[in-house]
C-alpha positions in Angstrom: 97.8 105.6 111.8 99.8 106.4 115.0 102.0 103.5 114.5 99.2 100.9 114.9 99.7 99.3 111.5 101.3 96.1 112.8 98.7 95.7 115.5 95.6 96.4 113.3 96.6 94.5 110.1 99.6 92.3 111.1 99.3 90.1 108.0 99.5 93.1 105.5 103.1 93.6 106.8 104.1 90.3 105.4 102.0 90.6 102.3 99.8 87.5 103.5 96.2 87.0 104.2 94.6 85.3 107.1 94.4 82.0 105.3 98.2 81.8 105.2 99.8 78.7 106.9 102.0 78.9 109.8 104.8 77.8 107.7 104.1 80.7 105.1 104.1 83.1 108.1 107.4 81.9 109.5 108.9 82.0 106.1 107.8 85.5 105.4 108.9 86.6 108.9 112.4 85.1 108.4 112.9 86.5 105.0 111.8 90.1 106.0 113.7 90.2 109.4 116.9 89.0 107.8 116.5 91.8 105.1 115.9 94.6 107.6 117.9 93.5 110.7 119.6 96.5 112.0 122.9 94.5 112.2 123.0 94.4 108.4 123.2 98.2 108.5 125.9 98.6 111.0 128.2 100.4 108.7 125.5 102.4 107.0 124.4 106.0 107.5 122.7 106.5 110.8 119.4 107.3 109.1 119.4 104.0 107.3 120.1 102.2 110.6 117.3 104.1 112.2 114.9 103.1 109.5 116.0 99.5 109.7 115.4 99.5 113.5 111.9 100.8 113.0 111.1 98.3 110.3 112.4 95.5 112.3 110.3 96.5 115.3 107.2 96.6 113.1 108.0 93.2 111.6 108.5 91.8 115.2 105.3 93.5 116.4 103.3 92.0 113.5 104.7 88.6 114.0 104.0 88.7 117.7 100.5 89.8 117.1 99.8 87.0 114.5 101.1 84.5 117.1 98.7 86.1 119.7 95.7 85.8 117.3 96.5 82.2 116.3 97.0 81.0 119.9 93.6 82.5 121.0 91.9 80.9 118.0 93.2 77.4 119.1 
């Protein structure tokens, strides 16, 4: 709610659990960001490009949050 999904449940964005390894997280991140990267939608309708930009921001925010959480655990 209010765009806090990636902040509250970052693992859900990637379809993973907290038990996921760093390699699994990196793989999921790379797969999703390549799928939703706005440059892939450069020739698409403006609405699709806007949606891709929003999804890419969500993916990046979730990945950053996971990295913060894992760094604080170490």
